[in-house]
KESEKOL-595500 format. One line per field, with one value per atom (N, C-alpha, C, O): residue number from 1; x, y, z. Coordinates in steps of 0.05 Angstrom, whole numbers, plus 5000, padded with zeros to 4 digits. Layout:
N
num c(NUM,...);
X c(X,...);
Y c(Y,...);
Z c(Z,...);
This chain:
306
num c(1,1,1,1,2,2,2,2,3,3,3,3,4,4,4,4,5,5,5,5,6,6,6,6,7,7,7,7,8,8,8,8,9,9,9,9,10,10,10,10,11,11,11,11,12,12,12,12,13,13,13,13,14,14,14,14,15,15,15,15,16,16,16,16,17,17,17,17,18,18,18,18,19,19,19,19,20,20,20,20,21,21,21,21,22,22,22,22,23,23,23,23,24,24,24,24,25,25,25,25,26,26,26,26,27,27,27,27,28,28,28,28,29,29,29,29,30,30,30,30,31,31,31,31,32,32,32,32,33,33,33,33,34,34,34,34,35,35,35,35,36,36,36,36,37,37,37,37,38,38,38,38,39,39,39,39,40,40,40,40,41,41,41,41,42,42,42,42,43,43,43,43,44,44,44,44,45,45,45,45,46,46,46,46,47,47,47,47,48,48,48,48,49,49,49,49,50,50,50,50,51,51,51,51,52,52,52,52,53,53,53,53,54,54,54,54,55,55,55,55,56,56,56,56,57,57,57,57,58,58,58,58,59,59,59,59,60,60,60,60,61,61,61,61,62,62,62,62,63,63,63,63,64,64,64,64,65,65,65,65,66,66,66,66,67,67,67,67,68,68,68,68,69,69,69,69,70,70,70,70,71,71,71,71,72,72,72,72,73,73,73,73,74,74,74,74,75,75,75,75,76,76,76,76,77,77,77,77,78,78,78,78,79,79,79,79,80,80,80,80,81,81,81,81,82,82,82,82,83,83,83,83,84,84,84,84,85,85,85,85,86,86,86,86,87,87,87,87,88,88,88,88,89,89,89,89,90,90,90,90,91,91,91,91,92,92,92,92,93,93,93,93,94,94,94,94,95,95,95,95,96,96,96,96,97,97,97,97,98,98,98,98,99,99,99,99,100,100,100,100,101,101,101,101,102,102,102,102,103,103,103,103,104,104,104,104,105,105,105,105,106,106,106,106,107,107,107,107,108,108,108,108,109,109,109,109,110,110,110,110,111,111,111,111,112,112,112,112,113,113,113,113,114,114,114,114,115,115,115,115,116,116,116,116,117,117,117,117,118,118,118,118,119,119,119,119,120,120,120,120,121,121,121,121,122,122,122,122,123,123,123,123,124,124,124,124,125,125,125,125,126,126,126,126,127,127,127,127,128,128,128,128,129,129,129,129,130,130,130,130,131,131,131,131,132,132,132,132,133,133,133,133,134,134,134,134,135,135,135,135,136,136,136,136,137,137,137,137,138,138,138,138,139,139,139,139,140,140,140,140,141,141,141,141,142,142,142,142,143,143,143,143,144,144,144,144,145,145,145,145,146,146,146,146,147,147,147,147,148,148,148,148,149,149,149,149,150,150,150,150,151,151,151,151,152,152,152,152,153,153,153,153,154,154,154,154,155,155,155,155,156,156,156,156,157,157,157,157,158,158,158,158,159,159,159,159,160,160,160,160,161,161,161,161,162,162,162,162,163,163,163,163,164,164,164,164,165,165,165,165,166,166,166,166,167,167,167,167,168,168,168,168,169,169,169,169,170,170,170,170,171,171,171,171,172,172,172,172,173,173,173,173,174,174,174,174,175,175,175,175,176,176,176,176,177,177,177,177,178,178,178,178,179,179,179,179,180,180,180,180,181,181,181,181,182,182,182,182,183,183,183,183,184,184,184,184,185,185,185,185,186,186,186,186,187,187,187,187,188,188,188,188,189,189,189,189,190,190,190,190,191,191,191,191,192,192,192,192,193,193,193,193,194,194,194,194,195,195,195,195,196,196,196,196,197,197,197,197,198,198,198,198,199,199,199,199,200,200,200,200,201,201,201,201,202,202,202,202,203,203,203,203,204,204,204,204,205,205,205,205,206,206,206,206,207,207,207,207,208,208,208,208,209,209,209,209,210,210,210,210,211,211,211,211,212,212,212,212,213,213,213,213,214,214,214,214,215,215,215,215,216,216,216,216,217,217,217,217,218,218,218,218,219,219,219,219,220,220,220,220,221,221,221,221,222,222,222,222,223,223,223,223,224,224,224,224,225,225,225,225,226,226,226,226,227,227,227,227,228,228,228,228,229,229,229,229,230,230,230,230,231,231,231,231,232,232,232,232,233,233,233,233,234,234,234,234,235,235,235,235,236,236,236,236,237,237,237,237,238,238,238,238,239,239,239,239,240,240,240,240,241,241,241,241,242,242,242,242,243,243,243,243,244,244,244,244,245,245,245,245,246,246,246,246,247,247,247,247,248,248,248,248,249,249,249,249,250,250,250,250,251,251,251,251,252,252,252,252,253,253,253,253,254,254,254,254,255,255,255,255,256,256,256,256,257,257,257,257,258,258,258,258,259,259,259,259,260,260,260,260,261,261,261,261,262,262,262,262,263,263,263,263,264,264,264,264,265,265,265,265,266,266,266,266,267,267,267,267,268,268,268,268,269,269,269,269,270,270,270,270,271,271,271,271,272,272,272,272,273,273,273,273,274,274,274,274,275,275,275,275,276,276,276,276,277,277,277,277,278,278,278,278,279,279,279,279,280,280,280,280,281,281,281,281,282,282,282,282,283,283,283,283,284,284,284,284,285,285,285,285,286,286,286,286,287,287,287,287,288,288,288,288,289,289,289,289,290,290,290,290,291,291,291,291,292,292,292,292,293,293,293,293,294,294,294,294,295,295,295,295,296,296,296,296,297,297,297,297,298,298,298,298,299,299,299,299,300,300,300,300,301,301,301,301,302,302,302,302,303,303,303,303,304,304,304,304,305,305,305,305,306,306,306,306);
X c(7717,7727,7756,7763,7771,7798,7802,7784,7825,7830,7852,7870,7850,7870,7869,7848,7893,7894,7892,7908,7873,7868,7863,7858,7863,7855,7841,7847,7822,7805,7811,7800,7828,7837,7865,7874,7880,7907,7908,7891,7928,7930,7949,7963,7948,7965,7954,7937,7964,7955,7925,7915,7912,7883,7867,7844,7879,7864,7865,7851,7882,7886,7863,7855,7851,7829,7835,7844,7829,7830,7803,7784,7802,7776,7773,7792,7748,7741,7736,7720,7750,7748,7744,7751,7733,7731,7758,7778,7759,7785,7795,7781,7820,7830,7841,7849,7841,7851,7870,7868,7889,7910,7899,7884,7907,7902,7920,7938,7916,7933,7963,7978,7972,8001,8010,8032,7994,8000,8003,7994,8017,8016,8004,8006,7991,7979,7996,8002,8004,8019,8001,7989,7999,7986,8006,8025,8001,8020,8019,7998,8043,8044,8057,8052,8073,8086,8091,8096,8089,8095,8114,8108,8135,8154,8147,8142,8148,8142,8167,8189,8163,8184,8174,8150,8191,8182,8166,8147,8173,8159,8130,8113,8123,8095,8077,8057,8085,8068,8073,8056,8096,8099,8080,8069,8075,8055,8027,8012,8020,7993,7989,7966,8010,8008,8013,8006,8026,8035,8024,8035,8003,7992,8013,8011,8033,8053,8070,8079,8074,8088,8072,8082,8046,8029,8028,8029,8027,8026,8052,8051,8074,8100,8100,8112,8085,8084,8058,8052,8043,8020,7996,7978,7995,7973,7952,7958,7927,7904,7885,7885,7869,7850,7826,7817,7815,7825,7849,7851,7867,7891,7897,7887,7914,7924,7949,7958,7960,7982,8005,8001,8030,8054,8067,8055,8093,8109,8120,8116,8132,8146,8129,8113,8133,8118,8133,8153,8124,8134,8110,8091,8112,8091,8095,8118,8073,8074,8057,8034,8067,8051,8029,8035,8004,7982,7964,7946,7968,7954,7974,7989,7973,7990,7974,7961,7974,7959,7971,7994,7954,7962,7986,8001,7990,8013,8035,8054,8032,8052,8078,8077,8100,8126,8143,8139,8161,8181,8175,8193,8149,8142,8120,8105,8119,8100,8085,8095,8061,8046,8063,8075,8063,8078,8105,8118,8114,8140,8139,8120,8158,8161,8175,8195,8164,8174,8172,8159,8188,8185,8188,8199,8178,8179,8168,8165,8164,8155,8132,8135,8111,8087,8077,8062,8084,8078,8048,8033,8040,8012,7994,7970,8006,7990,7998,7985,8019,8031,8017,8018,8004,7992,7963,7944,7962,7937,7941,7963,7918,7920,7933,7947,7927,7938,7950,7940,7971,7983,7985,7995,7976,7979,8003,8008,8019,8044,8045,8042,8048,8050,8078,8098,8079,8104,8109,8091,8135,8159,8161,8156,8169,8168,8196,8214,8198,8223,8226,8249,8204,8206,8194,8181,8198,8190,8213,8223,8222,8245,8239,8222,8252,8249,8261,8283,8247,8258,8278,8270,8303,8323,8317,8305,8325,8323,8338,8360,8327,8340,8333,8342,8317,8308,8277,8263,8268,8239,8225,8237,8198,8182,8184,8184,8186,8188,8213,8212,8236,8261,8259,8266,8249,8247,8231,8236,8209,8192,8205,8194,8227,8241,8261,8272,8266,8290,8288,8306,8267,8268,8275,8295,8258,8262,8287,8305,8290,8312,8338,8358,8339,8363,8373,8397,8355,8363,8371,8390,8358,8365,8393,8409,8398,8425,8446,8467,8442,8462,8467,8490,8445,8448,8463,8479,8456,8469,8499,8514,8508,8536,8550,8572,8536,8548,8551,8570,8533,8534,8559,8568,8571,8595,8620,8641,8617,8640,8653,8678,8638,8649,8669,8663,8691,8712,8726,8724,8741,8756,8776,8789,8778,8796,8782,8794,8758,8743,8735,8731,8732,8718,8693,8694,8670,8645,8627,8625,8614,8594,8567,8560,8551,8524,8504,8503,8487,8467,8441,8432,8430,8406,8413,8399,8436,8447,8430,8433,8413,8397,8370,8355,8363,8337,8336,8355,8313,8308,8328,8335,8336,8356,8384,8402,8387,8414,8425,8450,8409,8420,8432,8452,8421,8433,8458,8478,8457,8480,8504,8526,8500,8522,8536,8560,8520,8531,8543,8564,8531,8543,8569,8588,8571,8596,8618,8641,8610,8630,8640,8663,8621,8629,8648,8665,8645,8662,8690,8708,8693,8719,8723,8745,8700,8702,8700,8688,8710,8705,8679,8676,8661,8634,8629,8630,8623,8612,8583,8575,8566,8537,8524,8528,8508,8494,8469,8455,8463,8440,8436,8452,8414,8410,8426,8433,8433,8451,8439,8453,8412,8400,8403,8397,8413,8417,8446,8452,8463,8492,8499,8514,8490,8497,8487,8500,8463,8452,8470,8475,8479,8496,8523,8534,8534,8559,8557,8575,8533,8528,8528,8533,8523,8523,8551,8555,8569,8596,8602,8623,8583,8587,8598,8594,8612,8620,8599,8599,8583,8561,8571,8590,8556,8561,8534,8517,8529,8504,8498,8516,8474,8467,8460,8459,8455,8448,8470,8492,8465,8486,8512,8513,8534,8560,8569,8590,8554,8561,8589,8604,8596,8623,8645,8664,8642,8663,8664,8686,8642,8642,8654,8668,8649,8661,8692,8707,8701,8730,8743,8765,8729,8741,8742,8761,8722,8722,8740,8752,8743,8760,8778,8773,8799,8815,8829,8837,8833,8845,8826,8834,8800,8780,8763,8770,8741,8724,8728,8735,8723,8727,8702,8702,8679,8654,8631,8635,8607,8584,8559,8557,8539,8512,8492,8494,8473,8453,8426,8414,8416,8392,8368,8346,8372,8351,8357,8379,8339,8343,8368,8374,8383,8407,8430,8450,8428,8449,8475,8496,8475,8500,8514,8538,8498,8510,8524,8546,8511,8523,8548,8567,8547,8570,8594,8617,8588,8610,8623,8647,8607,8618,8635,8657,8626,8641,8668,8687,8668,8693,8711,8731,8703,8721,8717,8733,8695,8690,8680,8663,8691,8683,8653,8644,8638,8609,8603,8583,8619,8614,8617,8610,8628,8631,8611,8615,8589,8567,8541,8537,8525,8499,8477,8481,8453,8429,8407,8407,8387,8364,8347,8346,8332,8318,8293,8282,8282,8256,8257,8237,8280,8282,8285,8281,8292,8297,8320,8335,8322,8343,8370,8374,8389,8415,8433,8426,8454,8474,8485,8485,8494,8505,8527,8545,8525,8546,8542,8554,8524,8519,8501,8482,8507,8493,8466,8464,8446,8420,8416,8423,8406,8403,8377,8369,8365,8341,8341,8359,8320,8319,8320,8332,8308,8308,8336,8340,8355,8382,8401,8424,8391,8409,8418,8403,8442,8453,8439,8430,8438,8427,8442,8466,8427,8439,8443,8454,8435,8440,8426,8438,8401,8387,8398,8398,8406,8418,8443,8448,8459,8483,8476,8490,8455,8446,8436,8443,8419,8409,8431,8430,8451,8474,8489,8497,8491,8505,8488,8500,8462,8445,8448,8451,8449,8451,8478,8480,8499,8525,8531,8552,8513,8517,8531,8537,8537,8550,8532,8541,8506,8486,8464,8454,8457,8433,8412,8418,8387,8364,8349,8333,8354,8340,8311,8306,8293,8264,8256,8255,8249,8243,8216,8213,8196,8170,8154,8158,8136,8118,8089,8083,8072,8045,8025,8031,8003,7982,7970,7970,7960,7949,7927,7923,7913,7891,7902,7886,7928,7940,7957,7978,7949,7964,7969,7991,7950,7953,7975,7992,7974,7995,8022,8042,8024,8050,8061,8085,8045,8054,8062,8081,8046,8053,8080,8096,8085,8110,8133,8154,8130,8151,8156,8179,8134,8137,8151,8162,8151,8165,8195,8210,8205,8233,8250,8274,8240,8256,8260,8272,8251,8255,8283,8295,8293,8319,8315,8312,8316,8312,8285,8275,8273,8250,8225,8225,8202,8175,8161,8161,8149,8136,8106,8099,8089,8061,8056,8064,8043,8037,8008,7990,8005,7978,7971,7949);
Y c(2886,2863,2856,2863,2843,2834,2806,2796,2794,2767,2766,2783,2748,2744,2715,2703,2703,2676,2679,2693,2665,2666,2639,2620,2636,2611,2617,2637,2600,2604,2584,2587,2565,2546,2538,2540,2529,2521,2493,2476,2488,2462,2464,2483,2443,2441,2457,2475,2452,2468,2468,2486,2447,2445,2467,2472,2482,2503,2529,2548,2531,2556,2559,2541,2583,2590,2615,2635,2615,2640,2653,2643,2676,2688,2715,2728,2721,2748,2766,2759,2788,2806,2835,2840,2853,2880,2892,2887,2907,2918,2938,2957,2935,2953,2979,2979,3000,3026,3038,3033,3053,3064,3085,3103,3083,3104,3127,3125,3150,3173,3168,3180,3151,3146,3120,3110,3110,3084,3087,3106,3067,3063,3036,3017,3033,3007,2996,3010,2971,2957,2937,2920,2940,2919,2897,2899,2874,2852,2837,2830,2831,2815,2788,2769,2786,2760,2759,2779,2735,2730,2706,2685,2709,2687,2671,2683,2645,2628,2622,2620,2619,2612,2591,2590,2574,2555,2567,2555,2591,2604,2608,2609,2611,2616,2593,2597,2568,2545,2537,2524,2543,2538,2554,2544,2578,2595,2583,2584,2572,2562,2536,2529,2522,2496,2498,2480,2520,2521,2547,2569,2545,2569,2586,2611,2573,2589,2606,2627,2596,2612,2636,2658,2631,2654,2675,2699,2666,2685,2701,2724,2688,2702,2727,2747,2725,2747,2763,2779,2759,2775,2768,2785,2744,2736,2720,2703,2727,2713,2705,2716,2684,2674,2692,2703,2695,2686,2703,2726,2692,2706,2704,2686,2723,2721,2704,2693,2702,2683,2696,2712,2688,2696,2720,2736,2723,2745,2763,2787,2751,2766,2772,2756,2796,2804,2824,2835,2827,2848,2858,2843,2883,2894,2924,2933,2938,2967,2983,2975,3005,3023,3035,3047,3032,3043,3062,3075,3065,3086,3097,3082,3123,3136,3154,3172,3149,3166,3194,3198,3213,3241,3247,3266,3232,3236,3216,3216,3198,3177,3188,3207,3176,3186,3164,3140,3172,3153,3140,3129,3139,3125,3141,3156,3136,3149,3128,3106,3135,3117,3110,3128,3085,3075,3064,3052,3068,3056,3026,3015,3013,2984,2979,2992,2961,2956,2927,2911,2920,2893,2895,2915,2875,2878,2854,2832,2857,2835,2845,2866,2830,2837,2810,2796,2804,2778,2773,2789,2751,2744,2759,2760,2772,2789,2789,2802,2775,2780,2767,2777,2744,2730,2741,2729,2763,2778,2798,2804,2807,2826,2852,2865,2860,2885,2882,2866,2896,2898,2927,2944,2934,2961,2962,2945,2983,2987,3015,3035,3016,3042,3054,3040,3080,3094,3112,3120,3119,3109,3078,3067,3065,3036,3023,3029,3006,2992,2967,2958,2956,2931,2933,2914,2956,2960,2974,2995,2963,2974,2978,2964,2998,3001,2977,2968,2967,2945,2957,2973,2948,2959,2952,2931,2969,2963,2938,2933,2921,2897,2873,2850,2877,2855,2852,2871,2829,2825,2821,2815,2823,2820,2792,2789,2771,2744,2741,2730,2751,2750,2767,2758,2791,2810,2798,2801,2783,2771,2749,2740,2739,2718,2728,2712,2754,2764,2770,2762,2782,2792,2771,2774,2752,2733,2716,2714,2704,2686,2701,2692,2724,2739,2750,2748,2761,2773,2751,2755,2728,2706,2695,2691,2691,2682,2701,2693,2727,2747,2747,2749,2746,2746,2721,2723,2698,2673,2673,2663,2685,2686,2707,2704,2730,2751,2742,2750,2725,2715,2699,2698,2687,2671,2685,2674,2710,2726,2714,2714,2704,2691,2710,2734,2699,2715,2699,2674,2713,2699,2680,2686,2656,2636,2615,2594,2621,2602,2578,2580,2555,2532,2528,2520,2534,2535,2512,2506,2499,2478,2490,2501,2489,2500,2478,2463,2475,2455,2464,2486,2447,2456,2475,2494,2469,2488,2492,2513,2473,2476,2489,2492,2495,2507,2536,2548,2548,2576,2595,2615,2590,2607,2598,2614,2572,2561,2571,2576,2575,2584,2612,2618,2628,2655,2652,2665,2635,2632,2622,2631,2602,2591,2613,2616,2628,2648,2672,2682,2680,2701,2692,2708,2667,2657,2656,2662,2648,2647,2675,2680,2695,2722,2733,2750,2722,2731,2718,2725,2699,2686,2660,2651,2649,2624,2599,2601,2577,2551,2541,2541,2531,2524,2494,2484,2481,2453,2455,2468,2442,2444,2417,2400,2413,2388,2388,2408,2364,2362,2332,2316,2326,2299,2296,2316,2271,2267,2277,2285,2277,2287,2317,2328,2330,2359,2367,2391,2348,2354,2372,2391,2365,2381,2410,2429,2413,2439,2455,2479,2443,2458,2464,2486,2446,2452,2476,2492,2479,2502,2529,2550,2528,2552,2556,2577,2537,2541,2526,2529,2508,2493,2465,2455,2453,2425,2409,2412,2393,2380,2356,2342,2351,2329,2319,2335,2292,2281,2285,2279,2293,2295,2267,2248,2266,2240,2227,2239,2204,2190,2188,2182,2193,2192,2219,2220,2240,2266,2275,2284,2272,2281,2267,2280,2241,2226,2236,2238,2242,2251,2279,2285,2296,2322,2320,2334,2302,2298,2289,2298,2271,2262,2284,2285,2302,2323,2346,2359,2351,2373,2362,2369,2346,2335,2355,2349,2379,2400,2413,2429,2405,2414,2437,2450,2442,2465,2486,2479,2511,2532,2546,2561,2540,2554,2537,2520,2542,2527,2543,2558,2540,2551,2529,2517,2526,2504,2517,2529,2513,2525,2507,2514,2482,2463,2443,2430,2440,2421,2430,2453,2410,2417,2398,2398,2381,2362,2375,2366,2396,2409,2422,2420,2434,2447,2426,2430,2403,2382,2370,2364,2367,2357,2376,2368,2402,2422,2421,2423,2419,2416,2391,2391,2369,2344,2347,2334,2364,2368,2389,2396,2400,2418,2447,2464,2455,2483,2496,2485,2520,2534,2541,2549,2539,2545,2573,2576,2593,2620,2623,2643,2602,2603,2585,2576,2579,2562,2578,2589,2579,2592,2574,2556,2578,2563,2584,2606,2576,2594,2595,2576,2616,2622,2606,2605,2593,2580,2550,2536,2540,2512,2506,2524,2482,2475,2491,2504,2492,2507,2496,2472,2514,2505,2495,2501,2481,2473,2498,2520,2496,2519,2533,2520,2560,2576,2580,2598,2565,2568,2592,2596,2607,2632,2626,2607,2642,2641,2666,2688,2662,2685,2683,2661,2706,2706,2732,2748,2735,2757,2784,2803,2786,2811,2819,2841,2800,2805,2816,2822,2817,2825,2854,2871,2859,2886,2905,2896,2931,2950,2948,2945,2950,2949,2921,2919,2901,2873,2867,2856,2876,2870,2886,2876,2910,2926,2913,2914,2902,2887,2863,2856,2849,2826,2834,2821,2854,2863,2873,2869,2886,2895,2870,2870,2849,2825,2811,2799,2811,2799,2814,2802,2840,2857,2853,2855,2848,2845,2817,2811,2798,2770,2754,2730,2765,2751,2732,2712,2737,2719,2714,2732,2688,2681,2671,2660,2675,2667,2645,2650,2620,2598,2596,2592,2599,2596,2568,2562,2552,2524,2521,2504,2538,2536,2561,2574,2568,2590,2579,2565,2584,2574,2598,2618,2596,2616,2615,2594,2637,2638,2618,2609,2611,2591,2564,2547,2559,2533,2536,2523,2553,2559,2534,2530,2516,2492,2474,2463,2471,2455,2467,2453,2494,2507,2503,2497,2506,2502,2473,2468,2455,2426,2420,2406,2431,2427,2438,2425,2462,2474,2459,2456,2451,2438,2411,2401,2399,2373,2377,2358,2402,2409,2394,2389,2388,2375,2394,2386,2419,2438,2450,2452,2457,2470,2500,2509,2515,2544,2553,2542,2573,2587,2579,2572,2582,2579,2606,2619,2613,2639,2635,2617,2652,2653,2677,2700,2673,2695,2704,2688,2731,2743,2760,2772);
Z c(6400,6415,6406,6383,6423,6416,6428,6442,6421,6431,6452,6452,6471,6491,6500,6502,6505,6516,6546,6559,6559,6587,6598,6583,6625,6638,6664,6678,6671,6694,6717,6739,6711,6732,6725,6702,6746,6741,6729,6735,6712,6699,6675,6672,6659,6635,6612,6616,6588,6564,6560,6547,6570,6565,6579,6571,6598,6611,6596,6602,6576,6561,6541,6527,6540,6523,6508,6519,6482,6466,6468,6457,6483,6489,6474,6468,6468,6459,6483,6501,6485,6508,6497,6474,6514,6505,6497,6511,6476,6467,6488,6495,6498,6518,6506,6482,6521,6511,6531,6555,6521,6538,6557,6549,6583,6602,6597,6580,6611,6605,6607,6591,6625,6627,6614,6620,6596,6583,6553,6541,6542,6513,6508,6524,6485,6477,6454,6435,6456,6436,6422,6434,6395,6379,6375,6360,6388,6389,6363,6353,6351,6327,6333,6318,6354,6360,6390,6403,6401,6430,6432,6420,6447,6451,6476,6497,6474,6497,6514,6503,6540,6558,6578,6582,6590,6609,6632,6642,6640,6663,6656,6675,6631,6623,6632,6645,6624,6631,6660,6671,6672,6700,6717,6737,6709,6723,6721,6741,6698,6695,6710,6717,6716,6730,6760,6775,6769,6797,6810,6805,6827,6839,6854,6854,6866,6881,6862,6869,6837,6818,6809,6807,6804,6797,6819,6814,6844,6867,6868,6875,6862,6862,6844,6850,6822,6803,6805,6788,6827,6832,6814,6811,6803,6786,6801,6817,6796,6807,6785,6763,6790,6770,6769,6789,6744,6719,6711,6719,6695,6688,6658,6644,6649,6622,6621,6641,6596,6592,6577,6559,6584,6569,6580,6595,6573,6583,6560,6561,6540,6520,6496,6487,6484,6461,6444,6453,6419,6402,6385,6380,6376,6360,6355,6353,6352,6345,6364,6370,6374,6390,6373,6352,6381,6365,6381,6369,6407,6423,6443,6456,6447,6467,6484,6475,6511,6529,6530,6523,6538,6537,6555,6549,6576,6593,6590,6606,6571,6567,6556,6540,6563,6554,6542,6548,6525,6514,6488,6475,6480,6456,6441,6453,6415,6398,6381,6377,6372,6355,6331,6318,6324,6301,6308,6291,6333,6342,6343,6354,6331,6335,6362,6368,6378,6405,6411,6398,6432,6444,6474,6484,6488,6517,6532,6520,6557,6575,6592,6605,6593,6609,6621,6607,6645,6656,6658,6670,6647,6647,6628,6632,6607,6590,6561,6544,6553,6527,6504,6481,6508,6485,6482,6492,6469,6466,6443,6435,6432,6410,6419,6404,6444,6454,6482,6498,6487,6514,6522,6506,6546,6556,6574,6590,6570,6585,6597,6583,6624,6637,6632,6632,6628,6624,6648,6662,6653,6638,6641,6663,6620,6619,6623,6608,6643,6648,6631,6627,6621,6607,6579,6569,6566,6538,6524,6534,6501,6487,6458,6446,6445,6416,6402,6409,6381,6366,6345,6328,6346,6328,6299,6293,6281,6252,6246,6257,6229,6221,6238,6232,6259,6276,6273,6279,6264,6260,6286,6306,6285,6309,6321,6345,6304,6315,6332,6354,6322,6337,6362,6384,6359,6382,6405,6428,6397,6417,6433,6453,6424,6439,6459,6475,6459,6473,6503,6518,6513,6541,6562,6575,6566,6588,6583,6600,6559,6553,6552,6563,6538,6535,6562,6568,6577,6603,6623,6638,6622,6640,6633,6651,6608,6599,6607,6618,6603,6610,6640,6649,6656,6685,6695,6714,6683,6692,6688,6704,6666,6660,6677,6686,6681,6698,6726,6740,6736,6764,6769,6792,6749,6753,6744,6743,6736,6727,6703,6702,6684,6660,6646,6642,6637,6624,6603,6602,6586,6566,6578,6598,6566,6576,6594,6600,6603,6619,6601,6577,6614,6602,6618,6641,6605,6620,6611,6587,6630,6624,6627,6648,6606,6606,6604,6585,6625,6626,6612,6618,6595,6580,6557,6552,6543,6525,6500,6486,6493,6468,6473,6454,6498,6504,6497,6487,6504,6497,6510,6497,6535,6548,6539,6536,6536,6530,6504,6503,6484,6458,6461,6447,6479,6484,6501,6496,6522,6540,6525,6529,6507,6492,6475,6476,6461,6443,6458,6450,6480,6496,6508,6510,6517,6528,6507,6512,6483,6461,6455,6450,6454,6449,6471,6465,6495,6517,6516,6531,6498,6494,6510,6514,6519,6534,6516,6494,6525,6512,6525,6549,6508,6518,6513,6491,6535,6535,6542,6562,6526,6530,6533,6516,6554,6557,6540,6538,6529,6511,6505,6512,6492,6481,6456,6443,6449,6426,6400,6382,6398,6374,6370,6349,6390,6390,6384,6382,6383,6382,6358,6361,6334,6311,6313,6305,6324,6328,6347,6341,6369,6387,6375,6379,6359,6346,6328,6325,6316,6299,6314,6302,6340,6357,6369,6381,6365,6376,6401,6413,6410,6434,6428,6406,6447,6445,6462,6486,6448,6462,6479,6472,6501,6518,6528,6537,6527,6535,6565,6581,6572,6600,6610,6595,6637,6649,6664,6666,6675,6691,6677,6653,6691,6679,6667,6654,6672,6660,6667,6650,6693,6702,6686,6679,6682,6667,6638,6627,6626,6598,6596,6577,6616,6616,6619,6606,6637,6641,6615,6609,6600,6575,6554,6538,6554,6535,6542,6525,6568,6578,6601,6624,6594,6615,6633,6655,6623,6639,6658,6675,6657,6676,6665,6645,6679,6673,6696,6718,6689,6709,6718,6737,6704,6711,6699,6682,6709,6700,6705,6724,6687,6692,6685,6664,6703,6700,6694,6711,6669,6660,6662,6654,6672,6674,6696,6695,6715,6737,6753,6754,6763,6779,6774,6788,6753,6747,6741,6751,6724,6716,6740,6742,6758,6782,6799,6808,6803,6819,6806,6820,6780,6765,6768,6772,6765,6767,6795,6797,6815,6842,6844,6856,6833,6834,6819,6827,6799,6783,6795,6784,6818,6832,6826,6834,6813,6808,6834,6848,6840,6864,6862,6841,6884,6883,6872,6858,6878,6869,6839,6828,6826,6797,6783,6760,6798,6787,6791,6813,6771,6774,6764,6748,6775,6768,6763,6774,6746,6742,6767,6782,6770,6795,6798,6821,6777,6780,6785,6780,6795,6801,6830,6847,6838,6866,6878,6863,6904,6917,6908,6907,6902,6893,6916,6939,6910,6931,6945,6933,6970,6984,6968,6957,6968,6955,6925,6913,6912,6884,6879,6894,6859,6853,6839,6824,6845,6832,6815,6824,6790,6772,6756,6749,6751,6734,6718,6720,6702,6683,6698,6688,6722,6736,6747,6756,6746,6756,6735,6740,6710,6688,6691,6701,6682,6684,6664,6643,6670,6651,6624,6623,6603,6576,6565,6543,6580,6571,6545,6527,6542,6518,6494,6472,6499,6478,6468,6443,6485,6476,6460,6441,6468,6453,6425,6405,6424,6398,6380,6355,6391,6375,6363,6340,6380,6370,6349,6330,6352,6331,6305,6284,6306,6281,6268,6244,6284,6273,6265,6253,6271,6264,6285,6280,6308,6329,6344,6356,6343,6355,6335,6322,6332,6317,6336,6357,6328,6345,6331,6313,6339,6325,6335,6359,6316,6323,6314,6290,6334,6328,6314,6296,6321,6308,6314,6335,6296,6300,6297,6277,6316,6317,6316,6328,6301,6303,6331,6344,6340,6368,6372,6395,6351,6354,6362,6372,6359,6366,6391,6394,6409,6433,6450,6460,6452,6468,6456,6471,6430,6417,6420,6425,6418,6421,6449,6452,6470,6497,6503,6516,6492,6495,6483,6495,6459,6446,6462,6465,6473,6489,6515,6524,6528,6554,6552,6572,6528,6525,6525,6528,6521,6523,6503,6509,6480,6459,6435,6415,6437,6415,6417,6438,6393,6391,6387,6364,6409,6406,6417,6437,6404,6415,6400,6376,6413,6401,6402,6423,6380,6378,6370,6355,6382,6375,6357,6364,6335,6316,6321,6323,6323,6327,6304,6304);
């Protein structure tokens, strides 16, 4: 037997159950990954609470939980390609990652070798957040010399977007609560409080104006950027929120360019990007971990240890 987090009805963290299930084994064209860490993302709990989100990803009840994982390949099917037993890997498997084992069909589009020097906890935070941040910035054509406003800058995607924008040579203004300001300054952003009056605060911080924006939470930042005269095509929003204003770009993890994660892992290894892990929870405390993340007051990523 093995363990997996599953749910039998839609709802909040209370529907999540750590269940004993038969141990899965790799089919001829699959590899099996023994999961050691799983990174949480907002989309994980959005899927459990919103049936239409689950349907978008082809999930039906009962369902598994989580997207991102890291671990070690421990079974290789006779026809599987690209990986060998003992390989350290990380990847994304929607609705299946918070479990002792994940099966991945090969050739695998969403499974990558874990580079030397990157631990499993960090690797497990990368796929959804890293790819989404990369896509959101690419959608607005971010370049050196831009002054970019990033909404939700201290969140799981925001910490990558801030650092990628800095590496691109942009000046970064990031919206956050005041208690997060020092954390954001440590990542290289100039913090600005979200909420009513945001446009005035941005004008005071950047009187010469902003040239681009990406909104990683709700739609306040996108609306503010339009108010400040930013062209719609230089504003992006994440794909899992309300419909954006006309002309504003939508971006998600599946829109990221090839090689985006490899560039992020190279930057992590060279010290250009740090991955702040706000908390690590044992899998037995999955409900507490999801509750903490859903409150959106954490600085960085939350990881589940298996």
